[in-house]
N, C-alpha and C positions, 0 to 999 in steps of 0.2 A: 133734422136732429143736429147735424154738424153746425148749422147756423146758430142754434141755441147754445151749443157748447162754446162756440166762438164768442158769442155775446156775453156769456157768463164769465169767460176768461178775461174779456175786455173790461168788464165791471170790476173784477179783482185788480187788474192793472191800475185802473183809475183810483181805487181805494188806496193801494200801495203808494201811488204817486202823490196823492193828496196828503197822506200821512208823512211822507218824506219831505214834502214842501213845508208843511207845518213845523216839523222838527228843525229843518234848516233855517226857517225864518226866526224861530224862537232862539236858536243858538246864536244867530247873527245879532239879534236884538240884545241878547245877554252879553255878547262880546263887546258891544258898545257900552253897556252898563258896567262891565267888569273892570273898567278903568277906575271906577269909584268904589267898587265892592268886589274884593277878591274872592268872596265866597260864592259868587254867581257862576253857575255852570255855563261855559261858553264853548266847550269842545266835546267831541265824541268820547275822548279819553276821560274827561271829567265826568261825563254822564255815565260812563261805565263804572267809575269808582263810586259814584253816588247811588246808582240804581242796583248794582250787583248783576246787571245784565252784561254778558260778555261782549267785548268789542266787536268781534266778527258779526254778531247778531245786530248790534246797533249800526254798524257800518253798512251792512247789506240792507237794513231797513231804511237807512238814510238816503239810499239811492233807489229805493223802490223795488228792490229785487227779492225781498223776503216778506212773507206773511208772518205775523206774530200773534200770539194769543192775546186776548184782552187783558189778562193779568200782567203780561209783559208790557203792553202798551201803557197800562195804568202805572206801573212802576216807573217807566220812563217819564211820563207826564208828571207824576208826583215828585220825582227827583228834580224836575225843573221848577218846583214850588208853584205848580198850577193846579187848579181844580180841573177835573175832567171836563166839566161844562165850559170852562174857559178855552181849553184846547179845542174842543169840538165846535165851539162858536167860530173859532178861526178856521177850522176844517170846513164848516158849512158855508163860510163866507167866500171861499175860493171861487173865482170865476174861471171861465174857459181861458181867458187871457192869462190868469195866474198859472194855470196848468201848463200852458205853452211856454211861458217864461221859466217856470220851475223845471220843466223837462230840459230846457236848454242849459240851465245852471247845473243840473245833475249830470248831464252829458259832458259838460266842461270839466266837472270834478272827477269824472271817471278816467279822463285822459292823463 
């Protein structure tokens, strides 16, 4: 029973990590685009303003520490001017290597 609980928690951690990596990649991509388009959301604070989701929730989500409701995830995704299918195509495309690299990036941002 403890093993099943551990495995379930591990699955949740991976889901949070994958969401955080996608969010980070999209904001980084937007940061490069924002030089030519100032309306592009390229920071957590801009995402807060556009989505109405509080900064602490976005920040904790961006480092994989917080579970969010689907409605909150969709507000964030739509605020980035993406369709859910586009976001989750990126989510589904993440490899094991992407997860390892993303985890290193998140750990570096936490410091």
